[in-house]
Every structure is written in structure tokens, then in C-alpha cells.
ZAMARGU-4260 file (C-alpha; in steps of 0.2 Angstrom, whole numbers, plus 5000, padded with zeros to 4 digits):
<rodrens>
0) 4961/4833/5371 | 4943/4835/5367 | 4940/4844/5351 | 4958/4850/5349 | 4968/4845/5334
5) 4986/4846/5329 | 4990/4853/5312 | 5007/4849/5305 | 5014/4861/5292 | 5028/4856/5280
10) 5037/4865/5266 | 5027/4863/5249 | 5043/4856/5241 | 5043/4841/5253 | 5026/4835/5248
15) 5026/4829/5230 | 5035/4844/5223 | 5032/4841/5205 | 5013/4836/5207 | 5010/4852/5218
20) 5019/4863/5205 | 5007/4856/5192 | 4992/4859/5202 | 4997/4877/5206 | 5000/4880/5188
25) 4983/4873/5183 | 4975/4883/5197 | 4983/4899/5190 | 4978/4895/5172 | 4960/4892/5178
30) 4959/4908/5187 | 4966/4918/5172 | 4954/4909/5160 | 4940/4914/5172 | 4945/4932/5172
35) 4947/4932/5153 | 4929/4925/5151 | 4922/4938/5163 | 4931/4952/5154 | 4926/4946/5136
40) 4909/4952/5131 | 4896/4939/5126 | 4897/4935/5107 | 4879/4939/5105 | 4880/4956/5113
45) 4895/4960/5102 | 4886/4955/5086 | 4871/4965/5091 | 4881/4980/5094 | 4889/4979/5077
50) 4872/4976/5069 | 4864/4991/5078 | 4879/5002/5073 | 4878/4997/5055 | 4859/5001/5055
55) 4863/5018/5061 | 4875/5020/5047 | 4863/5014/5035 | 4850/5026/5041 | 4862/5041/5039
60) 4867/5035/5022 | 4849/5034/5016 | 4848/5053/5019 | 4862/5056/5007 | 4860/5056/4988
65) 4871/5042/4982 | 4876/5052/4967 | 4884/5066/4977 | 4899/5064/4989 | 4910/5072/5001
70) 4924/5076/4989 | 4931/5074/4971 | 4941/5058/4975 | 4924/5050/4978 | 4917/5057/4962
75) 4931/5049/4952 | 4928/5032/4961 | 4909/5033/4957 | 4913/5037/4939 | 4924/5022/4938
80) 4911/5010/4946 | 4898/5017/4935 | 4907/5013/4919 | 4913/4996/4925 | 4894/4992/4929
85) 4889/4998/4912 | 4902/4988/4902 | 4899/4973/4914 | 4918/4969/4915 | 4931/4971/4929
90) 4940/4985/4919 | 4942/5002/4928 | 4946/5012/4912 | 4934/5026/4910 | 4937/5031/4892
95) 4938/5048/4884 | 4926/5053/4870 | 4939/5067/4863 | 4954/5056/4863 | 4958/5058/4845
100) 4957/5077/4846 | 4966/5077/4863 | 4978/5062/4864 | 4987/5068/4880 | 4971/5070/4889
105) 4974/5088/4895 | 4956/5092/4893 | 4949/5075/4900 | 4933/5080/4910 | 4939/5071/4926
110) 4954/5079/4934 | 4969/5067/4938 | 4964/5055/4925 | 4980/5045/4918 | 4983/5036/4902
115) 4989/5019/4907 | 4993/5005/4896 | 4980/5011/4883 | 4967/5015/4895 | 4961/5031/4904
120) 4961/5028/4923 | 4954/5039/4937 | 4958/5027/4951 | 4968/5031/4967 | 4964/5014/4976
125) 4960/4999/4966 | 4954/4986/4979 | 4939/4996/4984 | 4934/4998/4966 | 4935/4980/4963
130) 4925/4976/4978 | 4912/4989/4974 | 4909/4985/4956 | 4899/4969/4959 | 4889/4977/4972
135) 4884/4991/4960 | 4879/4979/4947 | 4867/4971/4960 | 4860/4986/4969 | 4866/5002/4961
140) 4876/5016/4970 | 4867/5013/4986 | 4874/4996/4987 | 4892/5001/4986 | 4889/5010/5003
145) 4890/4993/5011 | 4909/4994/5011 | 4912/5010/5020 | 4898/5006/5033 | 4907/4990/5037
150) 4923/4999/5038 | 4915/5010/5051 | 4909/4995/5061 | 4927/4988/5060 | 4933/5005/5067
155) 4922/5004/5082 | 4926/4985/5086 | 4945/4988/5084 | 4944/5004/5095 | 4934/4995/5108
160) 4947/4981/5108 | 4961/4993/5111 | 4951/5002/5125 | 4948/4985/5134 | 4966/4982/5135
165) 4968/4999/5144 | 4953/4999/5155 | 4939/4986/5153 | 4926/4998/5158 | 4929/5009/5143
170) 4925/4995/5130 | 4907/4999/5126 | 4908/5018/5128 | 4923/5018/5116 | 4913/5007/5104
175) 4898/5019/5102 | 4908/5035/5104 | 4921/5031/5090 | 4907/5025/5079 | 4895/5039/5081
180) 4904/5054/5089 | 4920/5055/5079 | 4925/5058/5061 | 4921/5039/5058 | 4903/5043/5056
185) 4906/5055/5042 | 4918/5043/5032 | 4907/5028/5036 | 4893/5036/5026 | 4903/5041/5010
190) 4910/5031/4997 | 4928/5034/5002 | 4941/5021/5008 | 4945/5031/5024 | 4934/5021/5036
195) 4940/5004/5029 | 4958/5010/5030 | 4956/5017/5048 | 4948/5001/5054 | 4962/4991/5047
200) 4975/5003/5055 | 4966/5001/5072 | 4968/4982/5071 | 4986/4984/5067 | 4988/4995/5083
205) 4979/4982/5094 | 4991/4969/5087 | 5006/4981/5091 | 4999/4983/5109 | 4999/4964/5111
210) 5016/4962/5105 | 5023/4973/5119 | 5011/4972/5133 | 5004/4954/5131 | 5020/4946/5124
215) 5011/4940/5108 | 5022/4932/5095 | 5027/4931/5077 | 5009/4928/5070 | 5003/4944/5079
220) 5018/4953/5071 | 5014/4947/5054 | 4995/4952/5057 | 5000/4969/5062 | 5012/4971/5047
225) 4998/4964/5035 | 4986/4977/5042 | 4998/4991/5039 | 5001/4985/5022 | 4983/4983/5018
230) 4979/5001/5024 | 4993/5007/5013 | 4984/5001/4998 | 4970/5013/5002 | 4979/5027/5012
235) 4997/5032/5008 | 5000/5039/5026 | 4998/5021/5033 | 5017/5019/5027 | 5022/5033/5039
240) 5012/5025/5053 | 5020/5008/5050 | 5037/5015/5051 | 5033/5024/5067 | 5024/5010/5075
245) 5038/4998/5072 | 5050/5010/5080 | 5039/5013/5095 | 5036/4994/5097 | 5055/4991/5097
250) 5060/5005/5109 | 5046/5000/5121 | 5051/4982/5121 | 5069/4987/5125 | 5063/4998/5139
255) 5052/4984/5146 | 5067/4972/5144 | 5057/4960/5133 | 5074/4953/5125 | 5083/4955/5109
260) 5075/4940/5102 | 5057/4946/5104 | 5062/4963/5097 | 5069/4954/5081 | 5054/4943/5079
265) 5042/4957/5080 | 5052/4967/5067 | 5053/4953/5055 | 5035/4949/5057 | 5030/4967/5054
270) 5041/4968/5038 | 5035/4951/5031 | 5016/4955/5034 | 5018/4973/5026 | 5029/4967/5011
275) 5017/4952/5006 | 5002/4963/5007 | 5009/4977/4997 | 5016/4965/4984 | 4999/4957/4982
280) 4991/4974/4979 | 5005/4978/4966 | 5001/4962/4957 | 4982/4965/4957 | 4986/4983/4949
285) 4997/4975/4936 | 4984/4962/4932 | 4969/4973/4931 | 4976/4989/4924 | 4993/4984/4918
290) 5002/4997/4929 | 5006/5001/4948 | 4995/5015/4955 | 4999/5016/4974 | 5018/5014/4972
295) 5018/5029/4960 | 5007/5039/4971 | 5018/5036/4987 | 5033/5041/4977 | 5025/5057/4971
300) 5020/5061/4989 | 5038/5058/4996 | 5045/5068/4982 | 5034/5083/4986 | 5039/5082/5005
305) 5047/5098/5011 | 5041/5109/4997 | 5033/5126/5001 | 5036/5125/5019 | 5026/5140/5023
310) 5011/5133/5014 | 5013/5117/5023 | 5014/5125/5040 | 4998/5134/5036 | 4989/5118/5031
315) 4996/5110/5047 | 4987/5123/5058 | 4971/5120/5048 | 4972/5101/5050 | 4975/5103/5069
320) 4963/5117/5075 | 4954/5123/5059 | 4936/5128/5061 | 4933/5133/5043 | 4925/5150/5047
325) 4931/5157/5031 | 4943/5169/5038 | 4960/5161/5042 | 4966/5172/5056 | 4950/5171/5065
330) 4947/5153/5061 | 4964/5148/5069 | 4961/5159/5084 | 4944/5152/5087 | 4949/5134/5084
335) 4964/5136/5096 | 4953/5143/5109 | 4941/5128/5107 | 4955/5116/5109 | 4963/5126/5124
340) 4946/5126/5133 | 4944/5107/5131 | 4962/5104/5136 | 4960/5115/5152 | 4944/5106/5156
345) 4952/5089/5154 | 4967/5093/5165 | 4955/5100/5178 | 4942/5086/5179 | 4955/5072/5182
350) 4960/5081/5198 | 4954/5075/5214 | 4947/5091/5220 | 4928/5094/5217 | 4930/5113/5214
355) 4943/5110/5201 | 4932/5098/5192 | 4918/5111/5192 | 4930/5123/5183 | 4934/5110/5170
360) 4915/5108/5166 | 4914/5127/5165 | 4929/5126/5152 | 4919/5113/5142 | 4904/5125/5142
365) 4915/5139/5135 | 4921/5127/5121 | 4902/5123/5117 | 4898/5141/5115 | 4912/5143/5102
370) 4906/5128/5093 | 4889/5135/5092 | 4896/5152/5086 | 4904/5142/5072 | 4888/5133/5067
375) 4880/5151/5064 | 4891/5152/5049 | 4882/5138/5040 | 4886/5120/5036 | 4904/5117/5030
380) 4919/5107/5033 | 4927/5106/5051 | 4945/5102/5045 | 4954/5102/5062 | 4958/5085/5070
385) 4956/5092/5088 | 4941/5102/5084 | 4931/5088/5075 | 4935/5076/5089 | 4934/5084/5106
390) 4939/5067/5115 | 4955/5068/5105 | 4959/5083/5115 | 4956/5074/5131 | 4967/5060/5126
395) 4981/5072/5121 | 4980/5081/5138 | 4978/5066/5149 | 4984/5051/5139 | 5002/5051/5146
400) 4998/5046/5164 | 5001/5027/5161 | 5015/5017/5153 | 5003/5007/5141 | 4993/5023/5137
405) 5010/5032/5133 | 5013/5018/5120 | 4997/5022/5111 | 5000/5041/5113 | 5017/5039/5104
410) 5010/5030/5089 | 4996/5043/5088 | 5007/5058/5089 | 5025/5055/5082 | 5019/5052/5064
415) 5009/5069/5063 | 5024/5080/5058 | 5030/5068/5045 | 5012/5068/5038 | 5012/5087/5038
420) 5028/5087/5028 | 5022/5074/5015 | 5003/5075/5013 | 4996/5082/4997 | 4996/5101/4996
425) 4980/5110/4995 | 4969/5096/5003 | 4969/5102/5021 | 4954/5114/5021 | 4941/5104/5011
430) 4941/5089/5022 | 4933/5083/5038 | 4944/5080/5054 | 4961/5080/5046 | 4958/5064/5035
435) 4977/5061/5033 | 4978/5059/5052 | 4962/5049/5056 | 4972/5036/5065 | 4980/5049/5076
440) 4963/5056/5080 | 4955/5039/5084 | 4969/5034/5095 | 4969/5050/5105 | 4950/5049/5106
445) 4951/5031/5114 | 4964/5038/5126 | 4952/5052/5130 | 4937/5041/5133 | 4947/5029/5144
450) 4953/5044/5154 | 4936/5051/5157 | 4929/5034/5161 | 4939/5034/5177 | 4933/5051/5183
455) 4919/5049/5195 | 4911/5066/5190 | 4899/5061/5176 | 4895/5079/5172 | 4912/5081/5163
460) 4910/5065/5153 | 4892/5071/5148 | 4899/5088/5143 | 4912/5081/5131 | 4900/5068/5124
465) 4888/5082/5120 | 4902/5092/5111 | 4907/5077/5101 | 4889/5072/5097 | 4885/5090/5092
470) 4900/5092/5080 | 4898/5075/5072 | 4879/5079/5069 | 4884/5095/5061 | 4896/5085/5050
475) 4882/5073/5045 | 4870/5087/5041 | 4884/5095/5030 | 4888/5079/5021 | 4869/5075/5018
480) 4867/5093/5011 | 4883/5092/5001 | 4878/5075/4992 | 4860/5082/4988 | 4867/5099/4981
485) 4880/5090/4970 | 4866/5078/4963 | 4854/5092/4960 | 4866/5103/4952 | 4872/5089/4940
490) 4854/5085/4936 | 4853/5103/4929 | 4869/5102/4920 | 4865/5086/4911 | 4847/5090/4908
495) 4850/5098/4891 | 4861/5084/4884 | 4873/5096/4877 | 4892/5095/4878 | 4899/5103/4894
500) 4915/5113/4897 | 4921/5117/4914 | 4933/5131/4918 | 4935/5124/4936 | 4946/5109/4937
505) 4936/5099/4950 | 4918/5102/4946 | 4915/5088/4934 | 4925/5075/4944 | 4914/5080/4958
510) 4899/5074/4948 | 4907/5058/4943 | 4891/5048/4946 | 4884/5056/4931 | 4899/5051/4920
515) 4899/5038/4906 | 4911/5033/4892 | 4901/5043/4880 | 4898/5058/4890 | 4904/5074/4881
520) 4912/5084/4894 | 4929/5093/4894 | 4938/5102/4908 | 4949/5118/4903 | 4959/5125/4917
525) 4965/5141/4908 | 4961/5152/4894 | 4972/5142/4881 | 4964/5126/4886 | 4947/5134/4885
530) 4950/5139/4867 | 4956/5121/4863 | 4940/5114/4871 | 4928/5125/4861 | 4937/5120/4845
535) 4936/5101/4850 | 4917/5103/4853 | 4915/5113/4836 | 4925/5100/4826 | 4914/5086/4834
540) 4899/5094/4825 | 4891/5102/4840 | 4881/5118/4838 | 4880/5122/4856 | 4888/5118/4873
545) 4887/5123/4891 | 4901/5132/4900 | 4903/5130/4919 | 4912/5143/4930 | 4911/5149/4948
550) 4898/5162/4951 | 4906/5180/4952 | 4920/5175/4940 | 4921/5187/4925 | 4911/5180/4911
555) 4918/5177/4893 | 4909/5183/4878 | 4911/5175/4861 | 4921/5160/4859 | 4928/5153/4843
560) 4911/5157/4834 | 4900/5152/4849 | 4891/5166/4858 | 4882/5165/4875 | 4863/5165/4874
565) 4857/5162/4891 | 4863/5158/4909 | 4857/5152/4926 | 4865/5149/4943 | 4865/5133/4953
570) 4871/5129/4970 | 4884/5115/4967 | 4889/5112/4986 | 4883/5122/5001 | 4888/5140/4999
575) 4896/5137/4982 | 4887/5145/4967 | 4891/5140/4949 | 4886/5149/4933 | 4879/5138/4919
580) 4881/5148/4903 | 4873/5141/4887 | 4883/5145/4871 | 4876/5142/4853 | 4885/5143/4836
585) 4882/5160/4827
</rodrens>
């Protein structure tokens, strides 16, 4: 026999079947835990990345003047925070110096101010204001920027978590690109709730992904619903994403044969989480200001849906491919050409043939040339979702190749027509990267980065990254210039200490950081209101006032016994000049 041996094999079930089954289960569980640990980034590395991204946001924010902003909604928030800080109470009412002469508030200087429960309120979202007031009391308007910056970090973390579920290699590229080369960087450095709302929505999408593809349970469904509800307290379109995401989850579960019970559990959890969060916000609004804000705002949005379809179609084009080159036809053509080039490049680079990939890189270079041509028009908004985020175009073109990616693609794309039909009219052009569709843009960008990570040709990734970084840097430069121009212009306006009447509805709201409860400002949107405003100023015993109007608008002579004596021009925002005309009583 020597060194030979006899091996006897027996069926596993005949050798302690229960004991061996348990050993096999433990072995599988151990391997799965080991794989999970390898995939999970070290906690220290994750925290360091978040800190570094926050510091980049802080550096960009330091370039801004905190008294200027990206839009008039932010100005209204700054006015509210300022008055709350001055009074030292958690009361978002901003007062009105001419209330006795104008009890309806038609001349209130801050457009969209409502008279609620005995107070004047210019608030669109309450939670952010409540959180910002203590920060402003401690560190001024610089300190309130902590909130949107943390929102930007949350966006990067949540997007990276979603990317890791699609392809673990894309986790960190997604983290940095979403944070610094998409519209997130613009909204993370402005006192708006967009970055926070987007971050919470991305967390909701990660939870929805886990409901379908990781067979998560009721608690995850409640988390997803709560995140959608929390986002809806800041962004009305979150309700559209909630409905669509719930339908996509249910349909995908049915396709994947997850079972009716799991579908019901997911639906109930989503509903409970959303309802509880929205109810809590409604309670907060009634406690703080005595009335509900978001419910009325959402109702108004739905009521306006479908009106002026031609105008809405135009705004939909702007929000998708707008370059804002100050000529609609040329703008739409150039924007569509940019998006087309990136899409052709995306389709080409994912092909296995090297020649095709080189053609894709050439298409990206053409898109870059068109971007440069846009920059020559000067700084300004880039309103198109697909133009402001080139990686989103990649995701739209290549994100349908896998089942789990198609799930994300459905949540990104299906809500867009509903948002077009219901978003506030007139807000498409003066925004960055389609702010009503930020979640769609972020999800598409994640899919685009994941798709390019799999392409061995690094030149394609580098080209798209350069495009994304370039357009985001352009946006940062614009937002910095805009904040400084607004602050400088308002310094000129308030320097004389005289009452101010604006013929342009949004100007004084834009400068909300300079507002106080005793500020003697009025806004008159038409000639009749202008005469009333001059009468209010005169009846209050003022012998002079300043009139604001866009440069080039026909000047008005004598007004109710007041005559113009001098005038000068200020640049209110980049490219927008405003006449400041001083009137004195004859």
C-alpha cells in the first residue's frame, strides 16, 4: 500500500446534516461579512473626505459677500434671519413700517410678503430659518452658511452610497464629482435650502434602492418616506419625486417577484414616513407663525399646473438645454448641440472599438468649444440641467444598460414632465442647472460617472470631467460676482438713509440682508402703486426719497410734489444696471 490512501466520500446529508448546514450557513455569512468589510470604506477616510469637501465649500463661500445671494428667495430668507436676530426671538415676522397707510401690504418692499396671523411673513421654508437664526446670532450671516455647506456634504455622501451599490469603483469619484463638479457646489455656497433638500432626497433614493435590490424592510421604507417628507418641507417638487419613486419601487418589486407582502410593506412604510414628517412641519409652522406655509404653497403650485402651456414648454426647453446666451433661438440651438455632442461621445466611448472611442473624445472636444463660446458672453446663469451637468448627459445616454441602473434612471426621468407642468412660472431662466430638477440631475450624474468608470479609456473620463469642472467653476465665479455686486449696489442705495421706492418688484427683496423692521422701503410695480408710494412717503413727513428702476427705462419727472434732482447708475447684478434717482420735495 505504501503511501496510498483510501478516501471515502459520502453525501453531506448523511453526516450530521443539521450540524453541517449550520456550518455552511456560518461560512457563507462570514464570507459575506468579509466582502462587506472590504467594500466599506474606512470610517476615518470617509470622515476626512467629508471634512475636506466642507473646507472647499467654506473657501468658496469666503469669496462671496454674505449680504448678496443667488436669487430673491435667498434675499427674503436673509431679511427674515436679520430681523429675528435683531429682536432676539424665534419669530419670523419682518414687520412693515407703512402698515397704517397700506394695510393690505401691496407696497411692502419685499415681494411675496404675506400678512399671516397679525404678522408680515416672507418665508417659503420655515425649518431652515429656525435653524439659521441661532447661528446668525452667534456668528452673523457668515455662520448661516454652515447649513447649505453641510447639505452639500450630505449630497456627496448619499450620491457615493448610491454609486457604491451600482459599482464600488465609482464610490469616491462620485463623491468628489457630485460635490465639486455639479450644481451642488453652487447651491452649497448660497443660503438656499436646495443643497439640504437634495441631500435628503438622495438619501431617500438610496433607501428606495435598498428596498428593491437589497430586500430591506419596513424601517428602510419609513426612512425613505421621512426623507421625502423632510425634503418636501423645503422643496415642493419632492412630493412629485415621492409619488413617482413609490410607483417605481412597487413596479420593480413586482417585476423582480418580491412578493405582494413586501410591496405592501414598502408602500405603507413610505406613506407613514412622509405623513409623519409633513405633519410635524405643519405643526411647527402653526406654532411659530400661526399658519401653514408649505401646504398653501404646494396647493398653489398644483392649481397653476397646466396653465400657459406654450410658456411652460419654453421654460421646459430652458431648464433642459438652456445656455442663457441672451437669445432664445440661438441659446436653444447651442445648448441642444452641446448636449448632443456629449451624448454622442458617451455612446461612442462605451463601445469596445478604439476608433469609436476616439470619435467620442472628439465629440467631447466639440462640446468644450461650445462651452467656451458661451463663456465669452460673460458670467451668467446656465439654466439647463444637461448643460450645467455634463455627467448627467452621460447618465441619460448610457444609464439604461443594467436593471439596477434603469431603476435609478426611472426615478430620475419620470418626474420631469410633471415638474415642468407644475413648477412656478417665470423661474426657469434665472437659476442654475434647473433647480426644480436637481435630484434628476444628480441621479443622472451618478449613472454617468458609474458608466465612465467602466470605460478603460481614461481620456473620455478626463474630457467629461474637464467639462464638468469648467462649467461649475464658471458658476462659482458668477455666484461670487453676483453676491458682491448685490452687496455693493445696496450699500450705495442705503448710504443716504432716505426712503427708497423701487419700480422693479424683486430688487429690494434681492437686497434683503440690508432690511430691518424700521427700513423705509416700498415697492411699486405699476404707475398707480408708484403714486400711492410717493404719497405714503410724503405723508410720513419725508422731504426726499430715492427711486430705483432698471437702466434704460423711461424716467419719470415730477411725482406728487417731488422732483428729480440727481441720479447715478449702479450694477445691481452682473450685466444688470439700475438707475438710482434722488427726488426732493419742491
